[in-house]
Structures are given as C-alpha cells and as structure tokens.
Backbone as CSV, one residue per row, in Angstrom:
resi,resn,N_x,N_y,N_z,CA_x,CA_y,CA_z,C_x,C_y,C_z
1,MET,-20.694,-15.864,-1.539,-19.487,-15.061,-1.612,-19.309,-14.322,-0.282
2,GLY,-18.058,-14.120,0.131,-17.759,-13.494,1.406,-17.955,-11.990,1.388
3,LYS,-17.694,-11.425,2.540,-17.836,-9.987,2.725,-16.787,-9.225,1.898
4,GLU,-17.211,-8.138,1.303,-16.313,-7.254,0.555,-15.952,-6.073,1.458
5,TYR,-14.677,-5.886,1.711,-14.212,-4.783,2.542,-14.054,-3.513,1.710
6,LEU,-14.347,-2.388,2.314,-14.102,-1.106,1.661,-12.608,-0.810,1.687
7,ILE,-12.151,-0.010,0.733,-10.746,0.402,0.667,-10.693,1.898,0.894
8,GLU,-9.820,2.315,1.794,-9.634,3.742,2.072,-8.132,4.049,2.057
9,TYR,-7.760,5.091,1.331,-6.365,5.541,1.295,-6.225,6.756,2.215
10,LEU,-5.291,6.690,3.143,-4.989,7.875,3.939,-4.299,8.901,3.054
11,PRO,-4.363,10.187,3.408,-3.695,11.211,2.602,-2.209,10.918,2.358
12,ALA,-1.529,10.373,3.349,-0.100,10.054,3.179,0.100,9.001,2.091
13,ALA,-0.783,8.024,2.024,-0.679,6.981,1.001,-0.936,7.570,-0.390
14,ARG,-1.915,8.450,-0.488,-2.188,9.113,-1.773,-0.973,9.935,-2.219
15,LYS,-0.368,10.616,-1.267,0.828,11.417,-1.563,1.971,10.513,-2.030
16,ASP,2.137,9.369,-1.370,3.166,8.409,-1.782,2.942,7.970,-3.224
17,LEU,1.703,7.613,-3.549,1.394,7.150,-4.902,1.631,8.224,-5.946
18,LEU,1.130,9.424,-5.671,1.303,10.524,-6.632,2.772,10.880,-6.813
19,GLY,3.530,10.865,-5.721,4.960,11.166,-5.800,5.709,10.128,-6.607
20,THR,5.366,8.873,-6.418,6.019,7.797,-7.159,5.681,7.864,-8.635
21,VAL,4.419,8.060,-8.946,4.008,8.171,-10.353,4.684,9.366,-11.010
22,SER,4.735,10.492,-10.319,5.394,11.680,-10.855,6.876,11.416,-11.116
23,TYR,7.532,10.752,-10.188,8.953,10.435,-10.345,9.177,9.531,-11.554
24,ILE,8.385,8.480,-11.658,8.548,7.545,-12.780,8.281,8.241,-14.107
25,ARG,7.211,9.044,-14.142,6.823,9.705,-15.392,7.775,10.830,-15.763
26,ASN,8.088,11.707,-14.800,8.812,12.937,-15.125,10.328,12.849,-14.985
27,VAL,10.817,12.143,-14.002,12.266,12.043,-13.799,12.840,10.901,-14.626
28,LEU,12.200,9.746,-14.522,12.677,8.598,-15.291,12.214,8.647,-16.745
29,LYS,11.288,9.560,-17.046,10.753,9.719,-18.408,10.157,8.400,-18.917
30,ALA,9.341,7.786,-18.063,8.744,6.495,-18.402,7.246,6.509,-18.119
31,PRO,6.473,7.221,-18.944,5.033,7.332,-18.689,4.290,5.996,-18.723
32,ILE,4.720,5.084,-19.565,4.055,3.780,-19.617,4.332,3.006,-18.331
33,ALA,5.553,3.080,-17.828,5.887,2.418,-16.563,5.085,3.017,-15.415
34,ALA,4.865,4.329,-15.444,4.062,4.983,-14.401,2.626,4.475,-14.438
35,LYS,2.084,4.351,-15.636,0.719,3.839,-15.794,0.633,2.384,-15.325
36,ASN,1.631,1.583,-15.679,1.661,0.180,-15.257,1.777,0.056,-13.738
37,PHE,2.564,0.939,-13.133,2.721,0.951,-11.681,1.360,1.174,-11.015
38,MET,0.632,2.178,-11.469,-0.676,2.476,-10.884,-1.649,1.315,-11.095
39,TYR,-1.591,0.704,-12.255,-2.473,-0.435,-12.534,-2.177,-1.591,-11.568
40,LYS,-0.888,-1.920,-11.416,-0.506,-3.036,-10.542,-0.877,-2.762,-9.090
41,ILE,-0.620,-1.558,-8.622,-0.984,-1.203,-7.245,-2.506,-1.286,-7.087
42,GLY,-3.236,-0.719,-8.041,-4.697,-0.715,-7.974,-5.278,-2.118,-7.929
43,LYS,-4.780,-3.017,-8.780,-5.284,-4.390,-8.800,-4.946,-5.121,-7.508
44,ALA,-3.737,-4.928,-6.998,-3.332,-5.601,-5.756,-4.169,-5.124,-4.578
45,VAL,-4.388,-3.816,-4.492,-5.187,-3.263,-3.398,-6.645,-3.689,-3.543
46,GLU,-7.132,-3.763,-4.751,-8.511,-4.211,-4.991,-8.723,-5.618,-4.439
47,ARG,-7.739,-6.492,-4.588,-7.839,-7.857,-4.053,-7.944,-7.856,-2.530
48,LEU,-7.346,-6.837,-1.885,-7.449,-6.752,-0.428,-8.902,-6.589,0.018
49,GLY,-9.731,-6.021,-0.835,-11.142,-5.882,-0.512,-11.824,-7.225,-0.308
50,ARG,-11.335,-8.240,-0.996,-11.889,-9.590,-0.867,-11.109,-10.447,0.131
51,PHE,-9.804,-10.199,0.230,-8.937,-11.022,1.071,-8.020,-10.137,1.927
52,PRO,-8.573,-9.394,2.864,-7.769,-8.427,3.616,-6.725,-9.053,4.545
53,TYR,-6.915,-10.313,4.912,-5.971,-10.958,5.833,-4.985,-11.879,5.111
54,ALA,-4.920,-11.778,3.789,-4.045,-12.642,3.005,-2.567,-12.300,3.173
55,CYS,-2.262,-11.075,3.518,-0.867,-10.640,3.626,-0.362,-10.788,5.057
56,ARG,0.938,-10.914,5.156,1.547,-11.134,6.470,1.467,-9.893,7.340
57,VAL,1.484,-10.138,8.645,1.537,-9.044,9.613,2.966,-8.519,9.645
58,TYR,3.104,-7.209,9.616,4.417,-6.564,9.679,4.699,-6.205,11.138
59,ASP,5.806,-6.691,11.651,6.166,-6.446,13.047,6.771,-5.055,13.177
60,VAL,6.052,-4.156,13.846,6.544,-2.789,14.042,7.318,-2.647,15.341
61,GLY,7.435,-3.739,16.096,8.251,-3.716,17.292,7.566,-3.208,18.542
62,GLN,6.296,-2.874,18.431,5.546,-2.411,19.600,4.078,-2.753,19.406
63,PRO,3.352,-2.923,20.499,1.925,-3.232,20.351,1.149,-2.033,19.798
64,LEU,0.249,-2.321,18.872,-0.595,-1.289,18.266,-2.052,-1.703,18.399
65,GLU,-2.935,-0.759,18.181,-4.361,-1.057,18.245,-4.772,-2.038,17.145
66,TYR,-4.177,-1.880,15.950,-4.475,-2.747,14.816,-3.184,-3.351,14.286
67,GLU,-3.298,-4.544,13.708,-2.140,-5.172,13.076,-1.818,-4.441,11.774
68,VAL,-0.552,-4.120,11.587,-0.098,-3.540,10.327,0.266,-4.703,9.410
69,ARG,-0.238,-4.661,8.198,0.032,-5.725,7.234,0.811,-5.170,6.050
70,LEU,1.538,-6.062,5.385,2.426,-5.678,4.293,2.030,-6.419,3.026
71,LEU,1.723,-5.646,1.987,1.408,-6.190,0.665,2.533,-5.799,-0.291
72,PRO,3.398,-6.734,-0.685,4.434,-6.397,-1.664,3.842,-6.351,-3.076
73,VAL,4.190,-5.303,-3.808,3.752,-5.154,-5.200,4.973,-4.723,-6.006
74,GLY,5.570,-5.673,-6.708,6.807,-5.365,-7.431,7.884,-4.903,-6.454
75,ASN,8.469,-3.744,-6.734,9.519,-3.181,-5.878,8.975,-2.311,-4.755
76,TYR,7.670,-2.283,-4.577,7.049,-1.403,-3.585,6.292,-2.219,-2.543
77,ASN,6.109,-1.610,-1.386,5.357,-2.225,-0.298,4.184,-1.336,0.080
78,VAL,3.035,-1.951,0.211,1.823,-1.267,0.655,1.589,-1.681,2.105
79,PHE,1.577,-0.711,3.005,1.310,-0.977,4.414,-0.134,-0.594,4.706
80,TYR,-0.860,-1.492,5.366,-2.277,-1.248,5.616,-2.721,-1.902,6.914
81,VAL,-3.883,-1.487,7.388,-4.534,-2.116,8.533,-5.982,-2.411,8.149
82,VAL,-6.572,-3.352,8.870,-7.983,-3.687,8.662,-8.733,-3.220,9.902
83,GLU,-9.666,-2.290,9.698,-10.444,-1.703,10.794,-11.931,-1.795,10.490
84,SER,-12.668,-2.528,11.253,-14.138,-2.559,11.165,-14.654,-2.651,9.735
85,GLY,-14.178,-3.618,8.984,-14.664,-3.818,7.625,-14.065,-2.886,6.587
86,ILE,-13.010,-2.165,6.948,-12.351,-1.241,6.021,-10.863,-1.565,5.973
87,VAL,-10.315,-1.675,4.773,-8.873,-1.803,4.582,-8.338,-0.386,4.425
88,VAL,-7.507,0.040,5.362,-6.981,1.404,5.359,-5.524,1.361,4.908
89,ILE,-5.256,1.949,3.748,-3.906,1.998,3.192,-3.178,3.171,3.851
90,HIS,-2.096,2.876,4.554,-1.350,3.908,5.276,-0.229,4.504,4.449
91,CYS,0.527,3.661,3.740,1.611,4.201,2.920,2.010,3.193,1.860
92,VAL,2.638,3.717,0.814,3.167,2.914,-0.290,4.594,3.389,-0.482
93,ILE,5.561,2.512,-0.200,6.956,2.950,-0.257,7.822,1.968,-1.039
94,TYR,8.929,2.484,-1.525,9.897,1.678,-2.251,10.441,0.602,-1.319
95,GLY,10.541,-0.632,-1.801,10.921,-1.767,-0.977,12.287,-1.679,-0.329
96,ALA,13.228,-0.957,-0.941,14.573,-0.855,-0.385,14.700,0.257,0.660
97,ARG,13.652,1.016,0.832,13.690,2.123,1.787,13.672,1.613,3.234
98,ASP,14.391,2.293,4.100,14.420,1.943,5.518,13.094,2.361,6.137
99,VAL,12.299,1.393,6.556,10.982,1.688,7.104,10.980,1.798,8.630
100,THR,12.126,1.614,9.248,12.160,1.666,10.712,11.842,3.041,11.245
101,LEU,12.003,4.082,10.441,11.746,5.434,10.895,10.323,5.917,10.576
102,LEU,9.560,5.103,9.844,8.200,5.496,9.479,7.252,5.363,10.653
103,GLU,6.300,6.238,10.687,5.205,6.112,11.656,4.015,5.550,10.906
104,ILE,3.758,4.286,11.117,2.674,3.623,10.396,1.450,3.557,11.285
C-alpha cells in the first residue's frame, strides 16, 4: 500500500466549514443536510490522504511555491496544496462564488 498523507485544515478552511454548516443548519433549517454536508466533505478529504494528486491543478494565474488543487464536493470546492507529505486544506467555498478575489 502507498504512502498515507496527513490532512491539515488551515484556520480559514475550518471557519469556512463551520460557517457553511451553521448556515445550512440555522438559516436553511436543514440539520440533516448540514450533517450530510460534513460527512461528504470529510469522506472526500479523507480520500486525499491516499490520493493527493488525483484532483486537477487550479490555475491561479501566477506562479506559486505549491500547486493549488481543486476537489469538487457537491456544490462546494475544496482548495488544497500538497506540502512535504501533508495535504493542507486552504478553503472550502460554494462553487458559484467568484474565487478570483480569494488569496489561496
């Protein structure tokens, strides 16, 4: 079996997840959907530990130290980089959101 990469969430990514879950649960009044959202994100990110290069590189329009990769999960996108055996989750955002202004 191949190498298992560690998963690390940056504080911004944790904030994105908590904000989304709170919105789904409290504003949309859909606690089951919020739970399902977290489950789907968790399972998708867990797979990155085994296959960190499976997702496409996201072109940010400028050279960076690490390639930014995009993992689509339902209507949301998980942006991450792979650094020295660690998958670092930078942000989780709604797919229709304009990401050109984000600092990834």
